[in-house]
N, C-alpha and C positions, 0 to 999 in steps of 0.2 A: 495427194495432188498438192504438190508440191507451192511454193508460194509465184517461181516464173511460169510453171502451166499455168497456174489461177491467171496471169494476167493476159498470157497467150490468150486463153480462153476470153474474156471478157476483152480482148483487143479485137479480136472474133466478130463478136456481140455489136461491134462500133460500126459506123458507115463514116467513113473519113472524105469528104465530101475536098480535100484540100488537097486532097493527094495527088492528080489529073498529071499535075506537072514533075512531079516525083519519078521520075523512070526507077520500074521495078521487073523481076525478074518474071514470065510468066510461070502461072503455080499449074505443073504441069499432072499434076495427080485430081485436078478438079476439072472432069468434063466439060461445061457448064462456062469457066470460066472464059472460053468468046464469045461465046452466046450473048455472060452479063455483059460486058462490049457493047456488042448490038444493040444490046437495050439500052445502054447509057446515052449513046449518040440519036438512039429510036426518039427517047423519050427527049431530049434537047432538043431538038428538030420539031415538037410539039410548038402550036399557038403558043404558049405558055413558060417551055421551056426555059426560058434564060432563069426564070427565077431559080429552078437548080443550084446556080451556083451562085447569081448574083443578089437577093432580097434583102429585106430589111434589118431581119434575123443577124445571118452572117455577118453585115457593116455593126450591129451592135455586140456581136460577139467578136467580131476582129479590134475594134477599138480599143480605147486606153482610158483612166479615172474613173466613171461611174456607169452602173447601168440601172437601168429604171422598167420595171417588171411589173405587172397588173397580177393582185390574188384575188381569190373573190368567196368571199365565207357566208356563212347564216347564221354564224354561234361567235360572232365578236364579242358577245356581253360574255360567251364560260370562259373563252379564250381571255381579254381583259382581265378575268377575276384572278385564273392563276399565273396568266403572264407570261405560258406556254406556248408556243406554237408545233404541232407536231407534224411531220412530210407522211403523206402513203403511199403505196404501193401500185400498180400501174405500168403505166407505158412507159414511165420515166423512174419506176422500180424504186425510188427509198427519197423522191424530192417534194419540196414542197410544190406546187403546179401552177405555174402564172404564166403570163403572156406578153408580150413587148411593150415596152408603153415610148413612146416620144417625146422630146421634152419641147417645145414650142414658150414662144411669147406668152399664148392666152393659156397657157396650160398643160398639161397632158395630153395628147392623140392617143386611143384606143389602137393598137395590130386587131383587125376588123373578128378575132377568134375571140378575142375578150372580148369585143364590143359584143358578140354572140351571146360567148355565157352569162355577162352581166341585163343585159335588157333581155334576152328571150330566154334564154337557158332556166338560169336561175330559177326568174319566175315561175316559169312552169313546174318547174320540180316543187318550187312552194304552193302553187294552188294542187297540186294531185296530190302533195302530202297533207292539203286541209291546216297549213303550216303560215296564213299572210301575213301573221304578223312578224313573222323572223322573215324579212326583207334583206335581200342578196345586200353586203356588204361590199363595196371594194377598199384594199386595200395597197396603199403601195410602198415598194421595199426601192430602196434606193443602193446597191450591191457596189462597193467599193474593190475592184478589180487592180490588187497589187505587181508590182511588176513580172512578179515569178508566174503569175496564171495565163494559164494553155492559152495562147493562143493563133490555135488550132481549131478544126471543124469538126471535133468530134461527136457524133449522135449516137444514141447508143437507140437500136433498134431491136423491139420485143420483140418479133419474130425468128428472131437471130437468138433467142437464147433460153431451147430446147435444150440442144448440148449442156447445158448450167440447172437446165428445169432437172437434168436427169443423175447430174452430177452430186447435184446437191438431197435430192432423194435418196441415194446410195450412200448417204452419209447420215440421212437422220430417220434411213427406215426403220431402227432400231425401237425406236419410239409407235409401231404400229405392231399388236401381237403378228404371231404366226398365220392368226386364220386371216388376220386382217392382209398381214404380206399377199400371202394366195391369191387372195378374192382378187384384191388389185390387181394385180399380174395378169388374173384368166382375166381380169374384164378390161385391161385396156389389150391383152392379145384378140381378143374377139373383136372387140370394135377396130381394129385396124383388118381383123382378115375378112371380115362383112365389108369394107368398105373398098377390098382389091379393083371390082370393077373401075372407080374412081385413081386409083393412086395410078393403074396401068394404062389408062387414058390419061392421063396429065404427064406419065410418063414418058409414052411414045409422041409425045407433042416436044415434051423440053426434050429427049434424047436422043430423037429421031428424027425428028422437023413433018409426025405424019401429019396430015390435015386433017382436022376434027371437026365435025360439023358442028356450030354455037352450038345450036335448039339442043342437042345431043346431050353437049358436054356441060352446058348449066342444068338442066333438068338432073344431069345427075349428079351434080355439082349438089343441089338443090336436095338431092335425096338422101348425102352423107353427111353434112350439117352436122344433123345429130349423133350419128354414132361418130361424127371428126371435129370436134368444138374450133378447132384452132381454124378448120377452115370458114368460120363464118369470119373470123378477124380479117382474113386475107382476102377474101372474097371484099369485107367492106373498105379495106385502101387500097385493093387495087381498085374500084370504084370510085374509091373518094380522088385516087390521083389520076384516074381518067380525066372526070369534069371539071379538077382541078388546073389539068394541064390544056384540056381540049377547047374549054370552055370560051363563046368570044361574046358573052353580053355585056350591057353598058357597068351594067356592075363588078361584072370582075375586072373588065379592061382599067375601072379606074382605079380599083386597089390592088391594080399590077404595078400602075404608075406610083403606086409607093412603094413596090419591092413587096408585094406579100399575096399569097396565094391564096383565092380567095376561100377565106372557110365555109360560108355562108351555103355555099352550094351540098358539100356533102352531110352539113347539119340539118339543111333544108330536109335535103331523100331520105333522111335516117329517121327525122320525124314525122315527117308524110307518112312514109313506109314503116312507121312501128310507134306513134304515137305511145305508148307505153314505157318506149325505154327511155325519157325525160327522168335525170338523177336516178338512172340505173345501169346505163350503157351495160347491156350483156350484151355483148359482140357476137357470143357460141347463138344467137339469138336471131344473127341479122339470116334471114333467107327472104330477099326479096321474090316475087312469085316471079317465073322466068316467063311464062305469060304476058307477066303486067310489067316486063321491064320495059320493055319499047313506053308505052303511057308516062313510067316513071320520069324518066330522061327525057319524054315530052315535057313533062310537066316541072320540072326545075331548068330548062334550059332547051327552049323548041329550037333552037338550031343544029345540037347537036344530033349530029349521022345513025340512028340507033343499029343500023346492022355494021358500021363501022365497029362502036362501041362491041357490040355482042363477038366481035372476030379478037376485038383486042385483050378485050374479057378472059376470052379464051385462051390465048398464048400468055398473056401473060398471068395469071393466076397457073397457069403450066408450071412455066418456068419458077414463079416463086413456088410451088410445092416443092417442087426439085429441089431449088439451091436451097430453101430455107427449111424442108422437113424433112428429106436423105439428110444419110452418112453422108458428107464431102466424100470423092471419090468410089462411093460404092452404089453402082450405077446396078439395079435391081435387074435383075432377067430373070427367068421366067419362075413366076408369081405363082404359077401351078406346083411347083418344086418347092414353093418357101415351108420352113421349119419354121411352124405357127409357135414357136415358144420364146419366153422374154427375153433367153438373154442372145438369142440366133438372131429377134428380130432387132434387138438394140444395136447390133455390126451394122445392120445396112439402113437402119430407119431409125438409128437413135432421138435426133430433134424432136421426129414427132413422139415416142415414148415419151418424152422431156413435158411436152406442151401438153401430152394428154392424164397425165400424170399432175401437173400443175393443177390441170383443170378440174380434174376428179376430187382430187383433194379437198377441194370447194363444200363437197356436199357427203362425203364417204366418213362410213363408218360412226363413230365417237364426235366429228364434228358436229353440230356447231362446240357442244360444249367441251372437244377435247384441244378444240384451236392450233389442227394442227401444221394449217394451211396457214394463218397467221405465225408459227415458227417458222414454216418456212418462206416466206416472205420474210422476214425481219433475218433470217439466214443469208437469202439471197442481197438484201439492202448491205448486209454489213459487208458484203464481196465486191458490189457499184463501187461503195464508200473508200475502199480502199484503192480500188485500180483509181479511181476518181482521184482521191488524196499523190495516188503515185504518181499520174498523169499532170496535176493542179490543175484539174476540172472543178472549177466551181459553180456554173451553169448550164449544168448539162441538157441537153434539148432531145424531143426523137426524131431520131433520122432513118427514120418511115421512109419520110420524105419532109424538108421542113417547109412541116407547116406555121411554124410560131408555138407550137409548145415547148417553153423551157420551165425545168425545174434549176431550184436553189440548192446545192449540196448541204446538207443539212450538217455532214462532219469532215466541213474543210475546218484544216487550223486557222482558229485567229480570224476566222469568217467575219471579217466587217462589213456593218449595211443598219440600216435606218429603217423606221416604216409609219407610214402613216394613214389614218384611218380617210379616203377621198370623198368629196361630193362632184355629181355630175354637174356641171352650169351648161346653161341654155343652148349652146354651143356643143355643144357633145364632150367637152375637156373635159377629164379629171382636174380638180383642184385637191389638194393639202390641207385637208379641214383640222386635223388634231394627231400630233406629233404620238407615237404610242411605244410603250417600255413594254416590247415581248422578245421574246427568248428564240430560237428554233432551235429545237430538242434534236440529239441527231439516234430517234427513236420510231418507231412506225404507227401510226394512229392503229387503232384496231378495226378492221373492214366493217364494222357493226355500226360502229360511227360515222361511217363517209355516205354522201352525197351519191358521189362517183366513185366505181370500184376500178374501174380503166383508164376514165380520163380526171386523173383526182385534181379537180380541184380545188375543195375544199377543206374543212377543217374540218377537227372531231367537233362534235358536242357536246361532248365532257374533256375540257382541255386536262383531267386529271387522270384520264386512262393511261 
């Protein structure tokens, strides 16, 4: 793959939120293009839909001068000893995971995402890991945005990384033995073959407008997630999207006044249904009971209409499965006549194969001793940094939906920043307490040293790794 192809592939993995005003020709090769446009209008018409285009995160990214961000770590002592902070993988690919801060006369006001991580999520992990002495420490980053920095709104969408995962595997598969490569391919093909019932149902809803009974759809989804772990991520993002867009709870309205989606909704939903997720955040295991979903929604926000939510999830998940897991322009037909071979499936389901490979390598063969997964993600991070530098993107953000997850590109040339250890005052504001001499290094920390592997807001426990 040449450099131009790589740029195009990474461009396709980003959501450009500021392109609505720029006319572009319809993609005649994409049968879902019209449906995607309908979904954009539908999402914008929800109670909190205006935040998709007008929010505090976008205002900060589109501004000039300096950008202030919150990063939470449990290992400041070790990091300070060596003076180096490493980025981590996950939804922001290879960034220092942060949340926005708003400067006020009384200190820095935290975005509700950062507030939840600092005051609830991080302490919960410390308690579970029985390391109460490791108090989560807030760090304030002040990033200077130079004149050439990209002022557009391009967010990386990790659900769109399937084709990139497949491409990286094709480059690195030589690191596996012939037997391991064969075993991996057979495992992936078997997983998909035994998930045909769900994939065919989702495809019929997305491509043909078929009516699917939500109860049956969600039950089939639940049964399929163990075979296709990426569906756990799709389910989580869709349910989080529904909660943030449709909730009219007082706290949600208050946060919307600040231009923020209410991250507490899906955080509380996640940890209420899966308390062991604290610190792990393994969304491949996200499987709310189909029969208990109504009660879970009522617990998070009693004003939500459960029947409406079930129908929404059925339609939205079907669309995302087709748009993110099927090869663009390749409409699956006649599933019973499918050639169940790796190379054949990569033609129609390339992104799905890529996601499954990326997940399988976490526990495959010689891992964790061989660390194929670590090399894989390091290679992916290098590609992301190359694209971001090409675009002059200093602070990439999670583009699945602008929740407030924002990172620092560690490989940006002449990256200019300052960092302080912060303290929270009696009003909840953060106050800079001590400026730190830390260097952000463009090298991924090994995942065994991170608290959270998918929403990476932590630093390594050992800054020497």
